Every structure is written in structure tokens, then in C-alpha cells.
mmCIF file as Biopython writes it, N, C-alpha, C and O atoms, coordinates in Angstrom:
data_model
#
loop_
_atom_site.group_PDB
_atom_site.id
_atom_site.type_symbol
_atom_site.label_atom_id
_atom_site.label_alt_id
_atom_site.label_comp_id
_atom_site.label_asym_id
_atom_site.label_entity_id
_atom_site.label_seq_id
_atom_site.pdbx_PDB_ins_code
_atom_site.Cartn_x
_atom_site.Cartn_y
_atom_site.Cartn_z
_atom_site.occupancy
_atom_site.B_iso_or_equiv
_atom_site.auth_seq_id
_atom_site.auth_asym_id
_atom_site.pdbx_PDB_model_num
ATOM 1   N N  . MET A ? 1  ? -14.099 14.165  -9.923 1.0 0.0 1  A 1 
ATOM 2   C CA . MET A ? 1  ? -12.947 14.207  -9.045 1.0 0.0 1  A 1 
ATOM 3   C C  . MET A ? 1  ? -12.648 12.791  -8.536 1.0 0.0 1  A 1 
ATOM 4   O O  . MET A ? 1  ? -13.528 12.098  -8.026 1.0 0.0 1  A 1 
ATOM 5   N N  . GLU A ? 2  ? -11.422 12.396  -8.686 1.0 0.0 2  A 1 
ATOM 6   C CA . GLU A ? 2  ? -11.016 11.072  -8.251 1.0 0.0 2  A 1 
ATOM 7   C C  . GLU A ? 2  ? -10.278 11.158  -6.928 1.0 0.0 2  A 1 
ATOM 8   O O  . GLU A ? 2  ? -9.348  11.950  -6.776 1.0 0.0 2  A 1 
ATOM 9   N N  . LYS A ? 3  ? -10.693 10.345  -5.974 1.0 0.0 3  A 1 
ATOM 10  C CA . LYS A ? 3  ? -10.024 10.328  -4.675 1.0 0.0 3  A 1 
ATOM 11  C C  . LYS A ? 3  ? -8.712  9.566   -4.783 1.0 0.0 3  A 1 
ATOM 12  O O  . LYS A ? 3  ? -8.618  8.565   -5.493 1.0 0.0 3  A 1 
ATOM 13  N N  . THR A ? 4  ? -7.710  10.046  -4.075 1.0 0.0 4  A 1 
ATOM 14  C CA . THR A ? 4  ? -6.444  9.329   -4.011 1.0 0.0 4  A 1 
ATOM 15  C C  . THR A ? 4  ? -6.096  9.059   -2.552 1.0 0.0 4  A 1 
ATOM 16  O O  . THR A ? 4  ? -6.506  9.788   -1.648 1.0 0.0 4  A 1 
ATOM 17  N N  . ILE A ? 5  ? -5.336  8.001   -2.350 1.0 0.0 5  A 1 
ATOM 18  C CA . ILE A ? 5  ? -4.856  7.678   -1.011 1.0 0.0 5  A 1 
ATOM 19  C C  . ILE A ? 5  ? -3.341  7.533   -1.078 1.0 0.0 5  A 1 
ATOM 20  O O  . ILE A ? 5  ? -2.789  7.126   -2.101 1.0 0.0 5  A 1 
ATOM 21  N N  . THR A ? 6  ? -2.686  7.866   0.008  1.0 0.0 6  A 1 
ATOM 22  C CA . THR A ? 6  ? -1.238  7.742   0.095  1.0 0.0 6  A 1 
ATOM 23  C C  . THR A ? 6  ? -0.924  6.553   0.990  1.0 0.0 6  A 1 
ATOM 24  O O  . THR A ? 6  ? -1.391  6.473   2.126  1.0 0.0 6  A 1 
ATOM 25  N N  . VAL A ? 7  ? -0.128  5.634   0.463  1.0 0.0 7  A 1 
ATOM 26  C CA . VAL A ? 7  ? 0.213   4.403   1.167  1.0 0.0 7  A 1 
ATOM 27  C C  . VAL A ? 7  ? 1.705   4.443   1.494  1.0 0.0 7  A 1 
ATOM 28  O O  . VAL A ? 7  ? 2.525   4.775   0.639  1.0 0.0 7  A 1 
ATOM 29  N N  . LYS A ? 8  ? 2.049   4.105   2.734  1.0 0.0 8  A 1 
ATOM 30  C CA . LYS A ? 8  ? 3.436   4.130   3.188  1.0 0.0 8  A 1 
ATOM 31  C C  . LYS A ? 8  ? 3.832   2.757   3.702  1.0 0.0 8  A 1 
ATOM 32  O O  . LYS A ? 8  ? 3.099   2.145   4.478  1.0 0.0 8  A 1 
ATOM 33  N N  . LEU A ? 9  ? 4.997   2.269   3.268  1.0 0.0 9  A 1 
ATOM 34  C CA . LEU A ? 9  ? 5.506   0.982   3.741  1.0 0.0 9  A 1 
ATOM 35  C C  . LEU A ? 9  ? 6.189   1.186   5.083  1.0 0.0 9  A 1 
ATOM 36  O O  . LEU A ? 9  ? 7.201   1.881   5.166  1.0 0.0 9  A 1 
ATOM 37  N N  . LYS A ? 10 ? 5.643   0.585   6.133  1.0 0.0 10 A 1 
ATOM 38  C CA . LYS A ? 10 ? 6.151   0.776   7.491  1.0 0.0 10 A 1 
ATOM 39  C C  . LYS A ? 10 ? 7.021   -0.375  7.965  1.0 0.0 10 A 1 
ATOM 40  O O  . LYS A ? 10 ? 7.839   -0.186  8.866  1.0 0.0 10 A 1 
ATOM 41  N N  . LYS A ? 11 ? 6.872   -1.560  7.389  1.0 0.0 11 A 1 
ATOM 42  C CA . LYS A ? 11 ? 7.597   -2.733  7.860  1.0 0.0 11 A 1 
ATOM 43  C C  . LYS A ? 11 ? 8.035   -3.553  6.657  1.0 0.0 11 A 1 
ATOM 44  O O  . LYS A ? 11 ? 7.325   -3.629  5.654  1.0 0.0 11 A 1 
ATOM 45  N N  . SER A ? 12 ? 9.203   -4.163  6.762  1.0 0.0 12 A 1 
ATOM 46  C CA . SER A ? 12 ? 9.752   -4.956  5.666  1.0 0.0 12 A 1 
ATOM 47  C C  . SER A ? 12 ? 8.931   -6.222  5.436  1.0 0.0 12 A 1 
ATOM 48  O O  . SER A ? 12 ? 8.501   -6.862  6.396  1.0 0.0 12 A 1 
ATOM 49  N N  . PRO A ? 13 ? 8.709   -6.590  4.171  1.0 0.0 13 A 1 
ATOM 50  C CA . PRO A ? 13 ? 7.996   -7.837  3.885  1.0 0.0 13 A 1 
ATOM 51  C C  . PRO A ? 13 ? 8.881   -9.077  3.987  1.0 0.0 13 A 1 
ATOM 52  O O  . PRO A ? 13 ? 8.410   -10.187 3.739  1.0 0.0 13 A 1 
ATOM 53  N N  . ILE A ? 14 ? 10.156  -8.909  4.349  1.0 0.0 14 A 1 
ATOM 54  C CA . ILE A ? 14 ? 11.048  -10.056 4.519  1.0 0.0 14 A 1 
ATOM 55  C C  . ILE A ? 14 ? 10.496  -10.945 5.637  1.0 0.0 14 A 1 
ATOM 56  O O  . ILE A ? 14 ? 10.134  -10.458 6.708  1.0 0.0 14 A 1 
ATOM 57  N N  . GLY A ? 15 ? 10.436  -12.228 5.379  1.0 0.0 15 A 1 
ATOM 58  C CA . GLY A ? 15 ? 9.938   -13.172 6.370  1.0 0.0 15 A 1 
ATOM 59  C C  . GLY A ? 15 ? 8.456   -13.479 6.216  1.0 0.0 15 A 1 
ATOM 60  O O  . GLY A ? 15 ? 7.925   -14.342 6.916  1.0 0.0 15 A 1 
ATOM 61  N N  . TYR A ? 16 ? 7.788   -12.784 5.310  1.0 0.0 16 A 1 
ATOM 62  C CA . TYR A ? 16 ? 6.376   -13.054 5.041  1.0 0.0 16 A 1 
ATOM 63  C C  . TYR A ? 16 ? 6.281   -13.855 3.747  1.0 0.0 16 A 1 
ATOM 64  O O  . TYR A ? 16 ? 7.261   -13.965 3.010  1.0 0.0 16 A 1 
ATOM 65  N N  . ASN A ? 17 ? 5.117   -14.410 3.473  1.0 0.0 17 A 1 
ATOM 66  C CA . ASN A ? 17 ? 5.009   -15.291 2.312  1.0 0.0 17 A 1 
ATOM 67  C C  . ASN A ? 17 ? 5.083   -14.517 0.990  1.0 0.0 17 A 1 
ATOM 68  O O  . ASN A ? 17 ? 4.967   -13.292 0.958  1.0 0.0 17 A 1 
ATOM 69  N N  . LYS A ? 18 ? 5.279   -15.271 -0.097 1.0 0.0 18 A 1 
ATOM 70  C CA . LYS A ? 18 ? 5.508   -14.680 -1.420 1.0 0.0 18 A 1 
ATOM 71  C C  . LYS A ? 18 ? 4.336   -13.816 -1.880 1.0 0.0 18 A 1 
ATOM 72  O O  . LYS A ? 18 ? 4.538   -12.794 -2.536 1.0 0.0 18 A 1 
ATOM 73  N N  . ARG A ? 19 ? 3.124   -14.218 -1.543 1.0 0.0 19 A 1 
ATOM 74  C CA . ARG A ? 19 ? 1.950   -13.460 -1.991 1.0 0.0 19 A 1 
ATOM 75  C C  . ARG A ? 19 ? 1.911   -12.074 -1.356 1.0 0.0 19 A 1 
ATOM 76  O O  . ARG A ? 19 ? 1.541   -11.099 -2.010 1.0 0.0 19 A 1 
ATOM 77  N N  . GLN A ? 20 ? 2.294   -11.985 -0.079 1.0 0.0 20 A 1 
ATOM 78  C CA . GLN A ? 20 ? 2.304   -10.674 0.578  1.0 0.0 20 A 1 
ATOM 79  C C  . GLN A ? 20 ? 3.422   -9.809  0.017  1.0 0.0 20 A 1 
ATOM 80  O O  . GLN A ? 20 ? 3.237   -8.605  -0.165 1.0 0.0 20 A 1 
ATOM 81  N N  . LYS A ? 21 ? 4.585   -10.404 -0.260 1.0 0.0 21 A 1 
ATOM 82  C CA . LYS A ? 21 ? 5.675   -9.654  -0.881 1.0 0.0 21 A 1 
ATOM 83  C C  . LYS A ? 21 ? 5.254   -9.137  -2.247 1.0 0.0 21 A 1 
ATOM 84  O O  . LYS A ? 21 ? 5.545   -7.995  -2.603 1.0 0.0 21 A 1 
ATOM 85  N N  . ALA A ? 22 ? 4.564   -9.983  -3.016 1.0 0.0 22 A 1 
ATOM 86  C CA . ALA A ? 22 ? 4.113   -9.587  -4.347 1.0 0.0 22 A 1 
ATOM 87  C C  . ALA A ? 22 ? 3.076   -8.471  -4.270 1.0 0.0 22 A 1 
ATOM 88  O O  . ALA A ? 22 ? 3.060   -7.583  -5.123 1.0 0.0 22 A 1 
ATOM 89  N N  . THR A ? 23 ? 2.219   -8.505  -3.269 1.0 0.0 23 A 1 
ATOM 90  C CA . THR A ? 23 ? 1.210   -7.459  -3.099 1.0 0.0 23 A 1 
ATOM 91  C C  . THR A ? 23 ? 1.861   -6.126  -2.774 1.0 0.0 23 A 1 
ATOM 92  O O  . THR A ? 23 ? 1.465   -5.092  -3.312 1.0 0.0 23 A 1 
ATOM 93  N N  . VAL A ? 24 ? 2.866   -6.143  -1.890 1.0 0.0 24 A 1 
ATOM 94  C CA . VAL A ? 24 ? 3.594   -4.909  -1.556 1.0 0.0 24 A 1 
ATOM 95  C C  . VAL A ? 24 ? 4.265   -4.359  -2.807 1.0 0.0 24 A 1 
ATOM 96  O O  . VAL A ? 24 ? 4.222   -3.155  -3.057 1.0 0.0 24 A 1 
ATOM 97  N N  . HIS A ? 25 ? 4.882   -5.233  -3.593 1.0 0.0 25 A 1 
ATOM 98  C CA . HIS A ? 25 ? 5.555   -4.794  -4.817 1.0 0.0 25 A 1 
ATOM 99  C C  . HIS A ? 25 ? 4.549   -4.265  -5.838 1.0 0.0 25 A 1 
ATOM 100 O O  . HIS A ? 25 ? 4.828   -3.287  -6.532 1.0 0.0 25 A 1 
ATOM 101 N N  . ALA A ? 26 ? 3.375   -4.908  -5.935 1.0 0.0 26 A 1 
ATOM 102 C CA . ALA A ? 26 ? 2.342   -4.469  -6.870 1.0 0.0 26 A 1 
ATOM 103 C C  . ALA A ? 26 ? 1.792   -3.090  -6.504 1.0 0.0 26 A 1 
ATOM 104 O O  . ALA A ? 26 ? 1.326   -2.350  -7.370 1.0 0.0 26 A 1 
ATOM 105 N N  . LEU A ? 27 ? 1.850   -2.757  -5.223 1.0 0.0 27 A 1 
ATOM 106 C CA . LEU A ? 27 ? 1.443   -1.419  -4.790 1.0 0.0 27 A 1 
ATOM 107 C C  . LEU A ? 27 ? 2.498   -0.380  -5.161 1.0 0.0 27 A 1 
ATOM 108 O O  . LEU A ? 27 ? 2.251   0.822   -5.059 1.0 0.0 27 A 1 
ATOM 109 N N  . GLY A ? 28 ? 3.672   -0.841  -5.592 1.0 0.0 28 A 1 
ATOM 110 C CA . GLY A ? 28 ? 4.733   0.079   -5.986 1.0 0.0 28 A 1 
ATOM 111 C C  . GLY A ? 28 ? 5.678   0.431   -4.863 1.0 0.0 28 A 1 
ATOM 112 O O  . GLY A ? 28 ? 6.429   1.402   -4.960 1.0 0.0 28 A 1 
ATOM 113 N N  . LEU A ? 29 ? 5.649   -0.346  -3.801 1.0 0.0 29 A 1 
ATOM 114 C CA . LEU A ? 29 ? 6.486   -0.072  -2.636 1.0 0.0 29 A 1 
ATOM 115 C C  . LEU A ? 29 ? 7.702   -0.977  -2.638 1.0 0.0 29 A 1 
ATOM 116 O O  . LEU A ? 29 ? 7.575   -2.196  -2.743 1.0 0.0 29 A 1 
ATOM 117 N N  . LYS A ? 30 ? 8.891   -0.377  -2.521 1.0 0.0 30 A 1 
ATOM 118 C CA . LYS A ? 30 ? 10.125  -1.150  -2.545 1.0 0.0 30 A 1 
ATOM 119 C C  . LYS A ? 30 ? 10.979  -0.931  -1.310 1.0 0.0 30 A 1 
ATOM 120 O O  . LYS A ? 30 ? 11.696  -1.841  -0.896 1.0 0.0 30 A 1 
ATOM 121 N N  . LYS A ? 31 ? 10.924  0.253   -0.710 1.0 0.0 31 A 1 
ATOM 122 C CA . LYS A ? 31 ? 11.769  0.573   0.434  1.0 0.0 31 A 1 
ATOM 123 C C  . LYS A ? 31 ? 10.905  1.005   1.620  1.0 0.0 31 A 1 
ATOM 124 O O  . LYS A ? 31 ? 9.805   1.528   1.442  1.0 0.0 31 A 1 
ATOM 125 N N  . ILE A ? 32 ? 11.411  0.781   2.813  1.0 0.0 32 A 1 
ATOM 126 C CA . ILE A ? 32 ? 10.704  1.194   4.022  1.0 0.0 32 A 1 
ATOM 127 C C  . ILE A ? 32 ? 10.593  2.716   4.039  1.0 0.0 32 A 1 
ATOM 128 O O  . ILE A ? 32 ? 11.526  3.418   3.650  1.0 0.0 32 A 1 
ATOM 129 N N  . ASN A ? 33 ? 9.472   3.210   4.481  1.0 0.0 33 A 1 
ATOM 130 C CA . ASN A ? 33 ? 9.105   4.629   4.540  1.0 0.0 33 A 1 
ATOM 131 C C  . ASN A ? 33 ? 8.854   5.250   3.177  1.0 0.0 33 A 1 
ATOM 132 O O  . ASN A ? 33 ? 8.682   6.465   3.081  1.0 0.0 33 A 1 
ATOM 133 N N  . GLN A ? 34 ? 8.828   4.453   2.127  1.0 0.0 34 A 1 
ATOM 134 C CA . GLN A ? 34 ? 8.476   4.970   0.806  1.0 0.0 34 A 1 
ATOM 135 C C  . GLN A ? 34 ? 6.968   5.162   0.744  1.0 0.0 34 A 1 
ATOM 136 O O  . GLN A ? 34 ? 6.209   4.349   1.272  1.0 0.0 34 A 1 
ATOM 137 N N  . THR A ? 35 ? 6.539   6.234   0.101  1.0 0.0 35 A 1 
ATOM 138 C CA . THR A ? 35 ? 5.109   6.490   -0.055 1.0 0.0 35 A 1 
ATOM 139 C C  . THR A ? 35 ? 4.752   6.513   -1.533 1.0 0.0 35 A 1 
ATOM 140 O O  . THR A ? 35 ? 5.552   6.925   -2.372 1.0 0.0 35 A 1 
ATOM 141 N N  . VAL A ? 36 ? 3.560   6.073   -1.833 1.0 0.0 36 A 1 
ATOM 142 C CA . VAL A ? 36 ? 3.021   6.128   -3.187 1.0 0.0 36 A 1 
ATOM 143 C C  . VAL A ? 36 ? 1.578   6.596   -3.104 1.0 0.0 36 A 1 
ATOM 144 O O  . VAL A ? 36 ? 0.883   6.341   -2.120 1.0 0.0 36 A 1 
ATOM 145 N N  . GLU A ? 37 ? 1.141   7.280   -4.141 1.0 0.0 37 A 1 
ATOM 146 C CA . GLU A ? 37 ? -0.257  7.703   -4.232 1.0 0.0 37 A 1 
ATOM 147 C C  . GLU A ? 37 ? -0.977  6.774   -5.188 1.0 0.0 37 A 1 
ATOM 148 O O  . GLU A ? 37 ? -0.506  6.509   -6.294 1.0 0.0 37 A 1 
ATOM 149 N N  . LYS A ? 38 ? -2.105  6.290   -4.755 1.0 0.0 38 A 1 
ATOM 150 C CA . LYS A ? 38 ? -2.927  5.386   -5.550 1.0 0.0 38 A 1 
ATOM 151 C C  . LYS A ? 38 ? -4.348  5.902   -5.588 1.0 0.0 38 A 1 
ATOM 152 O O  . LYS A ? 38 ? -4.788  6.608   -4.681 1.0 0.0 38 A 1 
ATOM 153 N N  . SER A ? 39 ? -5.073  5.540   -6.656 1.0 0.0 39 A 1 
ATOM 154 C CA . SER A ? 39 ? -6.485  5.912   -6.720 1.0 0.0 39 A 1 
ATOM 155 C C  . SER A ? 39 ? -7.243  5.077   -5.702 1.0 0.0 39 A 1 
ATOM 156 O O  . SER A ? 39 ? -6.899  3.922   -5.451 1.0 0.0 39 A 1 
ATOM 157 N N  . ASP A ? 40 ? -8.256  5.657   -5.129 1.0 0.0 40 A 1 
ATOM 158 C CA . ASP A ? 40 ? -9.037  4.975   -4.101 1.0 0.0 40 A 1 
ATOM 159 C C  . ASP A ? 40 ? -10.085 4.098   -4.779 1.0 0.0 40 A 1 
ATOM 160 O O  . ASP A ? 40 ? -11.180 4.555   -5.106 1.0 0.0 40 A 1 
ATOM 161 N N  . SER A ? 41 ? -9.729  2.826   -4.984 1.0 0.0 41 A 1 
ATOM 162 C CA . SER A ? 41 ? -10.643 1.878   -5.621 1.0 0.0 41 A 1 
ATOM 163 C C  . SER A ? 41 ? -10.760 0.637   -4.749 1.0 0.0 41 A 1 
ATOM 164 O O  . SER A ? 41 ? -9.910  0.400   -3.892 1.0 0.0 41 A 1 
ATOM 165 N N  . PRO A ? 42 ? -11.791 -0.148  -4.956 1.0 0.0 42 A 1 
ATOM 166 C CA . PRO A ? 42 ? -11.933 -1.376  -4.164 1.0 0.0 42 A 1 
ATOM 167 C C  . PRO A ? 42 ? -10.746 -2.329  -4.335 1.0 0.0 42 A 1 
ATOM 168 O O  . PRO A ? 42 ? -10.379 -3.033  -3.394 1.0 0.0 42 A 1 
ATOM 169 N N  . THR A ? 43 ? -10.150 -2.355  -5.518 1.0 0.0 43 A 1 
ATOM 170 C CA . THR A ? 43 ? -8.994  -3.225  -5.753 1.0 0.0 43 A 1 
ATOM 171 C C  . THR A ? 43 ? -7.824  -2.824  -4.879 1.0 0.0 43 A 1 
ATOM 172 O O  . THR A ? 43 ? -7.212  -3.675  -4.233 1.0 0.0 43 A 1 
ATOM 173 N N  . ILE A ? 44 ? -7.505  -1.542  -4.849 1.0 0.0 44 A 1 
ATOM 174 C CA . ILE A ? 44 ? -6.389  -1.038  -4.054 1.0 0.0 44 A 1 
ATOM 175 C C  . ILE A ? 44 ? -6.689  -1.219  -2.564 1.0 0.0 44 A 1 
ATOM 176 O O  . ILE A ? 44 ? -5.805  -1.593  -1.794 1.0 0.0 44 A 1 
ATOM 177 N N  . ARG A ? 45 ? -7.930  -0.954  -2.158 1.0 0.0 45 A 1 
ATOM 178 C CA . ARG A ? 45 ? -8.311  -1.143  -0.754 1.0 0.0 45 A 1 
ATOM 179 C C  . ARG A ? 45 ? -8.157  -2.600  -0.330 1.0 0.0 45 A 1 
ATOM 180 O O  . ARG A ? 45 ? -7.744  -2.875  0.797  1.0 0.0 45 A 1 
ATOM 181 N N  . GLY A ? 46 ? -8.482  -3.533  -1.216 1.0 0.0 46 A 1 
ATOM 182 C CA . GLY A ? 46 ? -8.323  -4.949  -0.912 1.0 0.0 46 A 1 
ATOM 183 C C  . GLY A ? 46 ? -6.858  -5.334  -0.762 1.0 0.0 46 A 1 
ATOM 184 O O  . GLY A ? 46 ? -6.504  -6.118  0.119  1.0 0.0 46 A 1 
ATOM 185 N N  . MET A ? 47 ? -6.004  -4.778  -1.627 1.0 0.0 47 A 1 
ATOM 186 C CA . MET A ? 47 ? -4.570  -5.045  -1.531 1.0 0.0 47 A 1 
ATOM 187 C C  . MET A ? 47 ? -4.016  -4.517  -0.214 1.0 0.0 47 A 1 
ATOM 188 O O  . MET A ? 47 ? -3.212  -5.182  0.439  1.0 0.0 47 A 1 
ATOM 189 N N  . ILE A ? 48 ? -4.447  -3.328  0.172  1.0 0.0 48 A 1 
ATOM 190 C CA . ILE A ? 48 ? -3.992  -2.731  1.435  1.0 0.0 48 A 1 
ATOM 191 C C  . ILE A ? 48 ? -4.467  -3.579  2.614  1.0 0.0 48 A 1 
ATOM 192 O O  . ILE A ? 48 ? -3.731  -3.763  3.583  1.0 0.0 48 A 1 
ATOM 193 N N  . ALA A ? 49 ? -5.676  -4.088  2.533  1.0 0.0 49 A 1 
ATOM 194 C CA . ALA A ? 49 ? -6.210  -4.914  3.618  1.0 0.0 49 A 1 
ATOM 195 C C  . ALA A ? 49 ? -5.399  -6.190  3.799  1.0 0.0 49 A 1 
ATOM 196 O O  . ALA A ? 49 ? -5.233  -6.654  4.927  1.0 0.0 49 A 1 
ATOM 197 N N  . LYS A ? 50 ? -4.893  -6.764  2.714  1.0 0.0 50 A 1 
ATOM 198 C CA . LYS A ? 50 ? -4.127  -8.010  2.796  1.0 0.0 50 A 1 
ATOM 199 C C  . LYS A ? 50 ? -2.756  -7.810  3.429  1.0 0.0 50 A 1 
ATOM 200 O O  . LYS A ? 50 ? -2.202  -8.742  4.012  1.0 0.0 50 A 1 
ATOM 201 N N  . VAL A ? 51 ? -2.201  -6.597  3.320  1.0 0.0 51 A 1 
ATOM 202 C CA . VAL A ? 51 ? -0.878  -6.331  3.901  1.0 0.0 51 A 1 
ATOM 203 C C  . VAL A ? 51 ? -0.963  -5.169  4.889  1.0 0.0 51 A 1 
ATOM 204 O O  . VAL A ? 51 ? -0.029  -4.375  5.006  1.0 0.0 51 A 1 
ATOM 205 N N  . SER A ? 52 ? -2.080  -5.078  5.594  1.0 0.0 52 A 1 
ATOM 206 C CA . SER A ? 52 ? -2.303  -3.956  6.513  1.0 0.0 52 A 1 
ATOM 207 C C  . SER A ? 52 ? -1.298  -3.924  7.652  1.0 0.0 52 A 1 
ATOM 208 O O  . SER A ? 52 ? -1.074  -2.869  8.244  1.0 0.0 52 A 1 
ATOM 209 N N  . HIS A ? 53 ? -0.682  -5.069  7.973  1.0 0.0 53 A 1 
ATOM 210 C CA . HIS A ? 53 ? 0.318   -5.120  9.033  1.0 0.0 53 A 1 
ATOM 211 C C  . HIS A ? 53 ? 1.665   -4.573  8.564  1.0 0.0 53 A 1 
ATOM 212 O O  . HIS A ? 53 ? 2.559   -4.356  9.382  1.0 0.0 53 A 1 
ATOM 213 N N  . LEU A ? 54 ? 1.821   -4.349  7.260  1.0 0.0 54 A 1 
ATOM 214 C CA . LEU A ? 54 ? 3.077   -3.836  6.704  1.0 0.0 54 A 1 
ATOM 215 C C  . LEU A ? 54 ? 2.980   -2.390  6.244  1.0 0.0 54 A 1 
ATOM 216 O O  . LEU A ? 54 ? 3.994   -1.695  6.177  1.0 0.0 54 A 1 
ATOM 217 N N  . VAL A ? 55 ? 1.788   -1.930  5.930  1.0 0.0 55 A 1 
ATOM 218 C CA . VAL A ? 55 ? 1.613   -0.586  5.365  1.0 0.0 55 A 1 
ATOM 219 C C  . VAL A ? 55 ? 0.651   0.230   6.219  1.0 0.0 55 A 1 
ATOM 220 O O  . VAL A ? 55 ? -0.050  -0.303  7.079  1.0 0.0 55 A 1 
ATOM 221 N N  . GLU A ? 56 ? 0.636   1.535   5.963  1.0 0.0 56 A 1 
ATOM 222 C CA . GLU A ? 56 ? -0.382  2.390   6.569  1.0 0.0 56 A 1 
ATOM 223 C C  . GLU A ? 56 ? -0.853  3.395   5.542  1.0 0.0 56 A 1 
ATOM 224 O O  . GLU A ? 56 ? -0.093  3.818   4.671  1.0 0.0 56 A 1 
ATOM 225 N N  . VAL A ? 57 ? -2.117  3.772   5.653  1.0 0.0 57 A 1 
ATOM 226 C CA . VAL A ? 57 ? -2.684  4.799   4.785  1.0 0.0 57 A 1 
ATOM 227 C C  . VAL A ? 57 ? -2.422  6.119   5.483  1.0 0.0 57 A 1 
ATOM 228 O O  . VAL A ? 57 ? -2.930  6.365   6.577  1.0 0.0 57 A 1 
ATOM 229 N N  . VAL A ? 58 ? -1.617  6.978   4.837  1.0 0.0 58 A 1 
ATOM 230 C CA . VAL A ? 58 ? -1.172  8.202   5.473  1.0 0.0 58 A 1 
ATOM 231 C C  . VAL A ? 58 ? -2.259  9.268   5.450  1.0 0.0 58 A 1 
ATOM 232 O O  . VAL A ? 58 ? -2.547  9.879   6.479  1.0 0.0 58 A 1 
ATOM 233 N N  . GLU A ? 59 ? -2.862  9.498   4.292  1.0 0.0 59 A 1 
ATOM 234 C CA . GLU A ? 59 ? -3.857  10.549  4.182  1.0 0.0 59 A 1 
ATOM 235 C C  . GLU A ? 59 ? -4.782  10.276  3.023  1.0 0.0 59 A 1 
ATOM 236 O O  . GLU A ? 59 ? -4.461  9.517   2.109  1.0 0.0 59 A 1 
ATOM 237 N N  . GLU A ? 60 ? -5.926  10.902  3.079  1.0 0.0 60 A 1 
ATOM 238 C CA . GLU A ? 60 ? -6.860  10.845  1.954  1.0 0.0 60 A 1 
ATOM 239 C C  . GLU A ? 60 ? -7.051  12.268  1.466  1.0 0.0 60 A 1 
ATOM 240 O O  . GLU A ? 60 ? -7.337  13.173  2.251  1.0 0.0 60 A 1 
ATOM 241 N N  . THR A ? 61 ? -6.889  12.462  0.152  1.0 0.0 61 A 1 
ATOM 242 C CA . THR A ? 61 ? -7.010  13.800  -0.411 1.0 0.0 61 A 1 
ATOM 243 C C  . THR A ? 61 ? -8.018  13.785  -1.536 1.0 0.0 61 A 1 
ATOM 244 O O  . THR A ? 61 ? -8.221  12.763  -2.192 1.0 0.0 61 A 1 
ATOM 245 N N  . GLU A ? 62 ? -8.627  14.886  -1.747 1.0 0.0 62 A 1 
ATOM 246 C CA . GLU A ? 62 ? -9.558  15.073  -2.855 1.0 0.0 62 A 1 
ATOM 247 C C  . GLU A ? 62 ? -8.792  15.696  -4.001 1.0 0.0 62 A 1 
ATOM 248 O O  . GLU A ? 62 ? -8.343  16.838  -3.901 1.0 0.0 62 A 1 
ATOM 249 N N  . ALA A ? 63 ? -8.638  14.962  -5.087 1.0 0.0 63 A 1 
ATOM 250 C CA . ALA A ? 63 ? -7.826  15.465  -6.214 1.0 0.0 63 A 1 
ATOM 251 C C  . ALA A ? 63 ? -8.696  16.034  -7.312 1.0 0.0 63 A 1 
ATOM 252 O O  . ALA A ? 63 ? -8.181  16.498  -8.329 1.0 0.0 63 A 1 
#
């Protein structure tokens, strides 16, 4: 069973540096309040940590 996490974009990346914008885009987030489901891996957790001020983890589900 693979764990998944739901990530929601809460704040616009406009005004932040290019690397943070690229990280938000790499997570698959383009619009505010958009949610995406990602596998719970150290790579994804690291990306979320770098833009934690822009996104929130909505829920953790057992898939």
C-alpha cells in the first residue's frame, strides 16, 4: 500500500524567487486552491518543505 498526500496551493508564488516558482510548478500546482495528490516520498516532502509558506498538506490517506 502506497501512502498519498494531498497538497493545496494556498498562496500565489508571484513575488518569490524562480526556484520556489519552479518547485510549485513541479508539484503540479498552477492555480490558487488547486489540489493534487502525490505519493508520500522523501522527495515530495522535501519539495513541500521548501515552499511550505505557499502550500498546505490537506490530508493523508492510505491508498
